[in-house]
C-alpha positions in Angstrom: 105.2 70.3 79.4 103.8 72.9 81.8 105.3 76.4 81.6 105.2 79.0 84.3 104.7 82.7 83.3 106.8 84.7 85.8 107.0 88.4 86.6 110.7 89.0 87.4 111.9 91.2 90.2 113.4 93.8 87.9 111.3 97.0 87.8 111.8 98.4 84.3 109.8 99.1 81.2 111.4 96.3 79.2 110.8 93.6 81.9 107.2 94.7 82.7 105.7 91.5 81.2 105.6 87.7 82.1 108.6 85.6 81.1 108.3 81.9 80.3 110.1 79.3 82.4 110.1 75.5 82.4 109.0 73.6 85.5 111.5 70.8 86.3 109.8 67.5 87.3 110.6 67.8 91.0 108.6 71.0 91.2 105.6 69.9 89.2 102.4 70.4 91.2 104.2 72.7 93.6 104.7 75.6 91.2 101.3 77.4 91.1 100.1 80.9 90.5 101.0 83.1 93.5 104.3 81.4 94.6 107.7 83.0 94.5 110.4 81.3 92.5 114.1 81.8 91.9 114.9 81.9 88.2 118.0 82.5 86.0 117.7 86.0 84.4 120.6 86.9 82.2 123.8 86.1 84.1 122.2 86.2 87.6 119.6 84.4 89.6 116.7 86.5 90.9 113.3 86.2 92.4 110.0 86.2 90.5 106.3 85.7 91.0 104.4 83.0 89.1 101.3 84.6 87.6 99.9 81.8 85.5 100.6 78.4 84.1 100.3 77.4 80.4 101.2 74.4 78.3 102.8 76.2 75.3 105.4 78.8 74.8 106.2 81.0 71.8 110.0 80.4 72.4 111.9 77.2 71.4 114.4 77.4 74.2 113.4 78.3 77.7 115.3 78.1 81.0 114.0 76.2 84.0 113.0 77.4 87.4 115.9 77.0 89.9 114.0 76.9 93.2 110.6 77.4 94.7 110.4 79.8 97.7 106.8 79.0 98.8 105.1 75.7 99.2 101.7 77.4 99.6 101.0 80.5 97.3 101.4 83.8 99.1 99.3 85.6 96.6 95.7 84.5 95.7 94.6 84.4 92.1 92.4 87.4 92.9 95.3 89.4 94.2 97.3 88.6 91.0 94.3 89.9 89.1 94.2 93.0 91.2 98.0 93.5 90.7 97.4 93.5 86.9 94.5 96.0 87.2 96.5 98.2 89.5 99.5 98.2 87.1 97.2 99.4 84.3 95.5 102.0 86.5 98.6 103.6 88.0 101.0 102.8 85.1 103.4 101.2 87.7 105.4 98.1 87.1 103.5 94.9 87.7 106.3 93.7 90.0 105.9 96.8 92.2 102.1 96.2 92.4 102.7 92.6 93.7 105.3 93.8 96.2 103.0 96.4 97.7 100.6 93.6 98.7 103.1 91.7 100.9 104.6 92.2 104.3 108.2 93.5 104.4 109.5 90.1 105.6 108.5 88.4 102.3 110.5 91.0 100.3 113.8 90.7 102.2 116.7 88.3 101.7 116.1 85.2 103.7 116.9 81.6 104.3 114.2 78.9 104.7 113.6 76.4 107.4 111.1 73.6 107.9 109.3 73.5 111.3 107.5 70.7 112.9 104.0 71.9 113.8 102.7 69.0 115.8 103.5 67.0 118.9 102.5 63.8 117.3 105.0 61.3 115.7 105.7 62.4 112.1 105.0 60.0 109.2 108.0 57.7 108.7 109.5 59.4 105.7 109.5 62.8 107.4 110.7 61.4 110.8 113.8 60.0 109.0 114.6 63.4 107.6 113.9 65.4 110.8 115.8 62.8 112.9 114.3 63.9 116.2 114.7 67.7 115.5 111.9 70.2 115.5 113.5 72.6 113.0 115.7 71.8 110.0 117.4 73.8 107.3 115.5 73.8 104.0 118.7 73.2 102.1 119.4 70.0 104.0 115.8 68.8 103.2 116.6 69.4 99.5 119.4 66.9 99.7 117.0 64.2 101.1 114.9 61.7 99.2 111.5 63.4 99.9 110.0 65.0 96.8 108.5 68.6 96.7 105.1 67.1 95.9 105.3 65.0 99.1 106.5 68.1 101.1 103.5 70.1 99.8 101.2 67.2 100.9 102.8 67.2 104.4 102.4 71.0 104.7 98.8 70.8 103.6 98.1 68.1 106.1 99.6 70.3 108.9 102.6 68.1 109.9 105.2 70.8 109.0 105.4 74.4 108.0 107.9 76.5 105.9 109.4 79.5 107.7 111.5 82.4 106.5 114.5 83.4 108.5 115.2 87.0 107.3 118.9 87.8 106.9 119.6 86.7 110.5 116.9 89.2 111.5 114.4 87.2 113.7 111.1 87.2 111.9 109.6 84.6 114.3 109.9 84.6 118.0 110.9 81.3 119.5 111.3 80.2 123.1 113.4 77.3 124.5 111.2 74.7 126.1 112.2 72.0 128.5 110.4 68.7 128.9 111.0 65.3 130.4 112.7 62.8 128.0 111.7 59.8 130.1 108.6 58.2 131.6 107.7 58.5 135.3 109.4 55.3 136.3 112.7 56.1 134.5 112.6 59.7 136.0 112.3 58.3 139.5 115.2 56.0 138.8 117.4 58.8 137.5 116.5 60.8 140.7 118.0 58.0 142.8 121.1 57.9 140.6 121.9 61.7 141.0 125.0 62.5 143.1 124.2 63.6 146.7 125.5 67.1 146.3 123.5 67.7 143.1 120.7 69.5 145.0 119.7 71.9 142.2 119.5 69.0 139.6 117.3 67.1 142.1 114.9 70.0 142.5 114.5 70.2 138.6 113.8 66.4 138.2 111.3 66.6 141.1 109.5 69.4 139.3 109.0 67.1 136.2 107.9 64.2 138.4 105.1 66.5 139.7 104.3 68.3 136.5 104.5 66.4 133.3 104.0 69.1 130.7 106.8 71.0 128.9 107.7 74.4 130.4 109.6 77.5 129.0 113.2 77.3 130.1 113.2 80.9 131.4 110.1 80.2 133.5 111.5 76.9 134.9 114.8 78.6 136.0 112.9 81.5 137.7 110.3 79.4 139.4 112.9 76.9 140.8 115.4 79.7 141.5 118.1 77.8 139.7 120.6 78.3 136.9 121.2 76.9 133.4 124.4 75.2 134.7 122.2 72.9 136.8 120.0 72.1 133.8 122.9 71.3 131.4 124.0 67.9 132.8 120.4 66.7 132.8 120.0 67.5 129.1 123.4 65.9 128.3 122.4 62.7 130.1 119.1 62.6 128.1 116.9 62.9 131.2 115.4 66.1 129.9 115.1 67.5 126.4 115.4 71.1 125.2 113.6 72.2 122.0 112.6 75.5 120.4 108.9 76.5 120.1 107.5 79.3 118.1 105.4 82.0 119.8 103.3 84.0 117.4 103.8 87.6 118.3 100.5 89.0 119.3 101.0 92.8 119.5 98.0 92.9 121.9 98.7 89.5 123.7 99.5 91.1 127.0 96.0 92.6 127.2 92.8 90.9 127.8 89.9 92.6 126.0 86.5 92.6 127.7 83.9 91.1 125.5 81.3 93.7 124.5 77.7 93.1 123.2 76.1 94.8 120.3 74.2 98.0 121.3 70.5 98.3 120.3 70.5 100.5 117.2 68.7 103.9 117.1 66.0 104.3 114.4 68.5 106.3 112.3 71.2 103.5 112.6 68.5 100.9 111.8 67.5 102.8 108.6 71.2 103.1 107.5 72.1 99.4 108.2 69.1 97.8 106.4 70.2 98.4 102.8 73.7 97.1 103.7 72.4 93.9 105.3 70.1 93.4 102.3 73.1 93.6 99.9 75.0 91.1 102.1 72.1 88.7 102.0 71.8 89.0 98.2 75.6 88.8 97.7 75.6 91.9 95.6 78.2 94.6 95.0 77.1 98.2 95.9 79.0 101.2 97.3 77.4 103.0 100.3 78.5 106.3 101.6 77.6 106.5 105.3 77.6 110.2 106.1 77.3 110.6 109.8 78.2 113.5 112.1 81.0 112.9 114.6 79.8 110.7 117.5 76.7 109.5 115.6 77.6 105.8 116.1 79.0 104.9 112.7 81.3 102.3 114.4 78.3 100.3 115.7 76.9 100.1 112.2 80.2 98.8 111.0 80.5 96.2 113.8 77.0 94.9 113.3 77.4 94.7 109.5 80.7 92.7 110.1 78.9 90.4 112.5 76.4 89.5 109.8 79.2 88.7 107.4 81.0 86.5 110.0 77.7 84.7 110.6 77.6 83.9 106.9 81.2 82.5 107.2 82.7 85.3 105.1 85.5 87.7 105.8 85.6 91.5 106.5 88.2 94.2 105.9 88.0 97.4 107.9 90.3 100.2 107.0 90.9 103.2 109.4 93.4 106.0 108.8 96.8 105.3 110.3 96.5 108.0 113.0 93.1 106.8 114.0 94.3 103.3 114.6 94.4 104.1 118.2 94.3 101.4 120.9 90.7 102.6 121.5 89.8 101.5 118.0 91.5 98.1 118.3 89.8 97.6 121.6 86.4 98.0 120.1 87.1 95.3 117.5 88.9 92.9 119.8 86.1 93.4 122.4 83.4 92.4 119.9 85.2 89.7 117.8 87.9 88.5 120.2 90.8 86.7 118.6 89.0 86.5 115.2 90.7 89.9 114.4 94.1 90.5 112.9 95.5 94.1 113.2 97.9 95.6 110.6 99.5 99.0 111.1 102.8 100.8 110.9 103.6 100.7 114.7 104.0 96.9 114.6 107.5 95.5 114.0 108.2 93.7 110.8 107.8 90.4 112.6 104.5 91.3 114.2 103.1 92.4 110.9 104.2 89.1 109.3 102.6 87.1 112.1 99.3 89.0 111.8 99.4 88.5 108.0 100.0 84.8 108.4 96.9 84.6 110.6 94.9 86.0 107.7 96.6 83.7 105.1 96.0 80.6 107.2 92.3 81.5 107.6 92.7 81.8 111.4 90.8 85.1 111.5 87.8 86.5 109.6 88.3 90.2 110.3 91.3 92.4 109.5 91.5 96.0 110.9 94.3 98.0 109.5 95.7 101.1 107.7 96.0 101.5 103.9 97.8 98.3 102.9 95.4 96.1 104.8 93.2 96.5 101.7 95.4 93.7 100.2 94.6 91.2 103.0 94.8 87.7 101.3 91.2 86.8 102.1 89.4 84.6 99.6 85.8 85.0 100.6 85.2 88.7 101.4 81.7 89.7 102.5 82.2 93.4 103.2 84.9 96.1 103.0 84.6 99.3 105.2 86.7 102.4 104.9 86.2 104.7 107.9 87.1 108.4 107.5 87.2 107.8 103.7 88.2 111.4 103.0 91.6 110.9 104.6 94.5 111.6 102.3 96.6 108.8 104.0 94.5 106.3 102.0 96.5 107.4 98.9 100.0 106.0 98.6 102.3 108.8 97.5 105.3 106.8 96.1 105.9 104.1 93.5 102.5 102.4 93.2 100.3 105.5 93.6 97.1 103.6 94.4 94.1 104.8 96.4 92.7 102.2 98.9 89.2 103.3 98.0 89.6 102.3 94.3 91.1 99.0 95.3 88.2 98.4 97.7 85.6 99.0 95.0 87.5 96.7 92.5 87.7 93.9 95.1 84.0 94.5 96.0 83.1 93.8 92.3 85.2 90.6 92.2 83.6 89.3 95.5 80.1 90.7 94.8 80.0 92.4 98.2 79.1 95.8 99.6 81.7 98.6 100.3 80.9 101.1 103.0 82.7 104.5 102.9 82.1 106.3 106.2 82.8 110.0 107.1 81.5 113.0 108.8 83.1 115.1 106.1 83.2 113.0 102.9 85.6 113.8 100.1 83.9 116.1 97.6 84.4 113.5 94.8 82.7 110.8 97.0 79.7 113.0 98.0 79.2 114.2 94.4 79.0 110.5 93.3 76.4 109.8 96.1 74.3 112.9 95.1 74.4 111.7 91.5 73.3 108.3 92.5 76.4 106.3 91.6 76.8 105.5 95.3 74.1 104.8 97.8 73.8 107.7 100.4 73.1 106.7 104.0 72.8 109.5 106.6 73.2 109.7 110.4 72.4 113.3 111.4 72.1 112.9 115.2 74.7 112.1 117.9 74.3 109.0 120.0 72.1 109.4 123.1 70.9 112.7 121.6 74.1 114.5 122.8 74.2 117.9 121.0 77.1 118.9 118.8 79.5 121.1 120.7 78.9 124.9 120.3 81.6 126.5 118.3 82.8 130.0 118.7 85.1 131.8 116.2 87.6 134.2 117.7 89.1 136.9 115.4 92.8 137.1 116.4 93.1 140.4 114.6 90.9 141.9 117.3 93.1 140.4 120.0 96.2 142.0 118.5 94.4 145.4 118.3 93.6 145.1 122.0 97.2 144.5 122.8 97.0 140.7 123.4 100.1 139.4 121.7 100.0 135.8 123.2 98.9 132.8 121.1 95.9 132.3 123.3 92.9 134.6 123.0 91.5 135.9 126.3 88.3 133.8 125.9 90.3 130.6 125.4 92.5 131.3 128.4 89.5 131.9 130.7 87.7 128.8 129.4 90.8 126.6 130.0 91.2 127.9 133.5 87.4 127.3 134.1 87.7 123.6 132.9 90.7 122.9 135.0 88.9 124.3 138.1 86.0 122.0 137.4 88.2 118.9 136.9 87.3 118.6 133.2 89.8 118.1 130.3 90.8 120.2 127.3 92.1 119.2 123.9 94.3 121.9 122.1 95.0 121.3 118.4 97.8 122.9 116.4 98.5 122.3 112.8 102.3 122.1 113.1 105.1 120.3 114.8 108.5 121.5 116.1 109.2 124.6 118.2 108.9 127.3 115.7 108.6 127.2 112.0 111.7 129.2 111.0 114.6 131.3 112.2 115.0 134.9 110.9 117.4 137.7 111.4 115.5 140.8 112.6 118.1 143.2 111.1 118.5 142.0 107.6 115.5 139.6 107.3 117.8 136.6 106.4 115.9 133.3 106.8 118.1 130.2 107.5 117.3 127.7 104.7 118.3 124.1 104.0 121.4 123.9 101.8 119.8 121.0 99.8 116.1 122.1 99.6 114.3 125.3 98.9 112.6 125.4 102.4 113.3 127.2 105.6 114.8 125.0 108.4 112.6 124.2 111.4 113.9 125.0 114.9 113.7 122.1 117.4 114.1 123.5 120.9 115.0 120.3 122.8 118.2 119.7 120.8 118.7 123.4 120.0 119.0 122.4 116.4 117.6 123.4 113.0 116.2 120.5 110.9 114.9 120.1 107.4 111.7 118.0 107.4 112.4 117.0 103.7 115.9 115.6 103.5 116.9 115.3 107.2 119.7 117.8 107.0 120.4 119.4 110.5 122.7 122.0 112.0 123.1 123.8 115.3 121.1 127.0 116.0 123.3 129.9 115.0 124.2 132.6 117.6 124.4 135.3 115.0 123.1 136.0 111.5 125.4 134.3 108.8 124.6 137.3 106.5 125.0 140.5 108.5 126.5 139.0 111.8 123.8 140.7 113.8 122.9 139.0 117.2 119.2 139.6 116.7 118.4 136.2 115.2 115.0 135.0 116.4 112.4 132.2 115.7 109.0 132.9 114.2 105.9 130.9 113.9 104.3 128.5 116.3 105.2 124.9 117.0 103.7 122.5 119.6 106.7 122.9 121.9 106.4 126.7 121.9 102.6 126.4 122.6 103.4 124.1 125.5 105.8 126.6 127.0 103.4 129.5 126.5 100.6 127.6 128.2 102.8 126.7 131.2 103.7 130.4 131.6 100.1 131.5 131.2 98.4 128.8 133.3 101.1 127.3 135.5 98.7 124.8 137.2 97.8 123.1 133.9 99.2 119.6 133.5 100.0 119.2 129.8 100.6 116.1 127.6 102.1 117.0 124.2 101.5 114.6 121.3 103.4 115.2 118.1 105.8 113.4 115.8 108.7 114.1 118.2 107.0 112.7 121.4 105.5 109.6 119.8 108.6 108.3 118.0 109.1 105.4 120.4 107.1 102.3 120.0 104.0 102.3 122.3 104.4 106.1 123.1 101.2 106.9 121.4 99.2 104.4 123.5 101.0 105.4 126.7 100.3 109.1 126.4 96.6 108.5 125.5 96.2 106.2 128.5 97.7 108.8 130.8 95.2 111.4 129.5 92.4 108.9 129.7 93.3 108.2 133.4 93.1 112.0 134.0 96.8 112.4 134.8 96.7 115.6 132.7 94.3 118.5 132.1 95.3 119.4 128.6 96.2 117.2 125.6 98.1 119.4 123.1 98.8 117.9 119.7 99.0 118.0 116.0 96.8 116.1 113.4 97.2 112.8 115.3 94.8 113.9 118.0 92.1 115.0 115.6 90.5 111.6 114.9 89.0 108.7 116.6 89.6 109.7 120.2 86.8 109.3 122.6 87.2 110.8 126.1 84.0 111.5 128.0 85.7 114.1 130.2 86.8 116.4 127.3 84.5 119.4 127.3 86.6 122.0 125.5 88.5 121.9 122.3 90.7 124.8 121.3 92.0 125.2 117.7 95.1 127.4 117.3 95.9 128.8 113.9 92.9 127.4 112.1 93.9 129.0 108.8 97.4 127.6 108.5 96.2 125.1 105.9 94.3 127.7 103.8 97.4 129.4 102.6 98.9 126.3 100.9 99.0 126.2 97.1 96.4 123.4 96.9 92.9 123.5 95.4 91.8 121.2 98.3 93.0 123.6 101.0 89.5 124.8 102.0 88.2 121.2 101.9 91.0 120.0 104.2 90.4 122.9 106.6 86.7 122.2 106.8 87.4 118.5 107.4 90.0 119.1 110.1 88.0 121.6 112.0 84.9 119.4 112.0 86.9 116.4 113.1 88.7 118.2 115.9 85.4 119.8 117.1 83.9 116.3 117.2 86.3 115.4 120.1 84.3 117.5 122.6 81.2 116.6 124.5 80.9 113.1 123.3 79.3 111.7 126.4 77.1 113.3 129.1 78.9 116.6 129.6 78.2 119.3 127.0 81.2 120.4 124.8 82.4 123.7 123.5 84.9 124.6 120.7 87.0 127.7 120.4 88.5 128.3 117.0 91.2 131.0 116.7 91.6 132.4 113.3 92.8 135.5 111.3 90.1 134.9 108.6 86.9 134.1 110.4 84.9 135.2 107.3 86.3 132.3 105.2 83.4 130.0 104.2 85.2 126.8 105.2 85.8 128.2 108.8 82.4 129.7 109.0 80.5 126.6 107.9 82.6 124.2 109.9 81.7 126.0 113.0 78.0 125.4 112.1 78.7 121.7 111.1 77.0 122.5 107.8 78.5 120.1 105.3 75.8 120.4 102.7 76.3 124.2 102.5 80.0 123.8 102.3 79.6 121.2 99.6 77.4 123.6 97.5 79.9 126.5 98.0 83.0 124.5 97.2 81.4 122.8 94.1 80.7 126.2 92.6 84.4 127.1 92.9 85.6 123.7 91.6 83.4 124.1 88.6 84.5 127.6 87.8 88.2 126.6 88.1 87.8 123.2 86.4 88.9 121.0 89.3 87.7 117.6 90.5 85.0 116.3 90.7 84.1 118.1 87.5 87.5 117.4 85.9 90.1 114.7 86.3 93.7 115.7 86.9 97.0 114.1 85.9 100.2 115.5 87.5 103.7 115.1 86.1 106.6 115.8 88.4 110.1 115.8 86.8 113.2 116.0 88.9 117.0 116.0 88.2 120.1 117.7 89.7 120.4 120.0 86.7 117.7 122.7 86.6 117.9 123.4 82.9 117.5 119.7 82.1 114.3 119.5 84.2 112.8 122.6 82.5 113.6 121.2 79.1 112.1 117.7 79.7 108.9 119.2 81.4 108.5 121.6 78.4 108.8 118.6 76.0 106.1 116.7 77.9 103.8 119.7 77.8 104.2 120.1 74.0 103.7 116.4 73.4 100.6 116.2 75.5 99.1 119.4 73.9 99.7 117.9 70.4 98.2 114.5 71.1 95.3 115.1 73.5 91.9 116.5 72.3 91.2 120.2 72.4 89.0 119.6 75.5 92.0 118.9 77.7 93.9 121.7 79.4 97.7 121.2 79.7 99.2 123.6 82.3 102.9 124.2 82.9 105.8 123.7 83.0 106.1 125.4 86.4 108.6 125.0 89.3 107.1 122.8 92.0 106.0 124.7 95.2 109.2 123.1 96.7 111.5 123.6 93.8 114.5 121.8 95.2 114.5 118.8 97.5 117.8 116.9 98.3 119.7 118.8 95.7 117.2 117.8 92.9 115.2 120.4 91.1 111.5 119.7 90.5 109.2 121.0 87.9 105.5 120.1 87.2 102.9 120.1 84.6 99.2 119.2 84.9 96.5 117.9 82.6 92.9 118.8 83.3 90.5 116.6 81.3 87.0 115.1 81.2 87.5 112.2 78.9 90.9 111.3 77.3 90.8 107.5 76.5 94.3 107.7 74.9 96.0 109.5 77.8 97.5 106.4 79.5 99.1 105.2 76.2 100.7 108.6 75.7 102.1 108.6 79.2 103.5 105.2 78.5 105.2 106.5 75.4 106.8 109.3 77.4 108.1 106.9 80.0 109.5 104.6 77.3 111.2 107.5 75.6 113.0 108.6 78.7 113.7 105.1 80.1 117.5 105.2 79.5 117.9 108.6 81.2 115.8 107.4 84.1 118.1 104.4 84.6 121.3 106.4 85.0 122.8 106.9 88.4 121.3 110.1 89.9 119.3 110.2 86.6 116.0 111.8 85.6 112.9 111.0 87.5 109.4 111.3 86.1 106.5 110.5 88.3 102.9 110.5 87.0 100.0 110.7 89.4 96.5 110.2 88.0 94.8 111.2 91.3 97.1 113.8 92.8 96.5 114.6 96.5 100.0 116.1 97.1 100.5 119.1 94.7 103.6 120.4 96.5 
């Protein structure tokens, strides 16, 4: 008897292992590793994933699988293996690791349908079941005589397909099609038989006499300027036939992409690409760090490496940070590889994501371009994985399965024996340190394409501006330069590290700052709605007219938000046409693309925005970049603050002078002497790396040490302190003397959503027992973590968020 080992959809410590289930005869051959099944678990029926098959069980009595959800496996054997590895690496539940790999649609509640996928006559057995329909309910099929094995054969041969209908939410788009149900002679006869006054019906039948192919109902009615009422009697009489047809949503279907040809490579690019191509030829795994200044043509190296992989009939995964997944980026890939590309990112609807994912699963494409989760694309023959802007923190998932896409890429690279390229103008310190040490292979592009020079950067000390009586947020130099560019018809990008109108609201008499009632953080003022909002728990309230403490009327906003900058700019330079891009203006689907297109078509002089404009944008007419409040990141309690500042400033500066016009950068700061600001204005990554590494070594931070961060939260503050204290004591006793255990300490944001948060941190070089110890802690507190509103302990082995 074959037995399926199933991971059940119950995320808890006790169920974090495979359970044995029998496979009833009707499902034999259909149940395979990677399919989802419905199984009895205790008193209820739940979903699970089959991870392997075996022929013996350690238990005498085992229950049987109730139903099979997939006819073809949705997870490949390799992804099941990656899931297991990820679960050990991040100490997450195996089930959560499998869920993270799939599109949302496959995790929801749904009913199944069988769809006919061909215009040909179905094999007799199927034709009987379908009885002339194109879509039938799966449950109805189960009542029929056809076995699951036969069904699987029909699916494999391409006669039919299994579809998921999510809780009445449409996951597939269909359209009503109309076609003639009779041959030409019968059609002509029915035309004669139509009543004299039925003019509209006559027009419809004449259309089908002239054109024989099926036509979408909507199009038919519009073209013939008629109504559904005229169509109905023709369908009832059987002259015409109406059926549903699926249209795969193509998020970019309305656009035609001009095909582009590979550019001849520069000598530097040629030197960089050769070792990569050699590795592809030899089918070997290696990790390359492509360190190239902004605008040095890294994308062309990626595209040509991918082309080589496609020529070898293999597949390629290309990751870009969420905010750099601009239409420009997609255009480059679609232009080069046409419809051989699937695109996955968060701006797509659940249905669009599912359709793109199915293209990959059905082997209809060889390239996937996407944000973090695209690293789990269900390819089976990967030839290269590329991570662009590899230093981006958005490659790290910050909840449940805390994986880093870079680690998953390297692991998949080992399995597929293929190269990994990590590209960046400002690599993460850890990555660059590995390259210097020789663990990774360093490739360098030090020059911009067509020998364009890096934009000249000028630091403006805002303290001097204040001394000279300039209280505005624009230095005199920046104001003059913006005016000069507008006069010349050139464009400007202004970058601000914030969103909202002002950061907080304070009373000038008593100093009271309006805080969120549920979190320890000041509320942010949003001008358009005249409201105060908490960016952590979504609490909001109207802007008060007077101070709630001392009832004074002098309540004012402080800080700078994008809205405020926009207003100040309009007052200062009224002729400037400004486009503002931040979280608030890009909420609606497609807004991002629309605003960038407007800027690209020169409908505005200034693009003002937050982090989302720092990357991947390429506008030839931008000759000035202004950075306001360059040091706002430096003051955060985070050991990576200087690194993040250096990276951001370098990235933003790279938006200027990318084509023929020379560019210039103005950086406004209150600490121009800080090494990260100083060196970013000189584009000197090597010097920054040397300086930062000295500090990291002195303070025992990565890459010299590893970190593990525990965050404990609970509505009762004493409880949180007590649990964190116990964790610290336990870790101090059990780890070697080499390890540093710091804490407990209140988190930088001590209270979020009425839950108190405490942290402790382990700094270590080598602690082979650490994961087992963490597992013991999680086991010990499992009951308290299950309770309603109970204790939460999160463990992050690669913390990027220390707040």
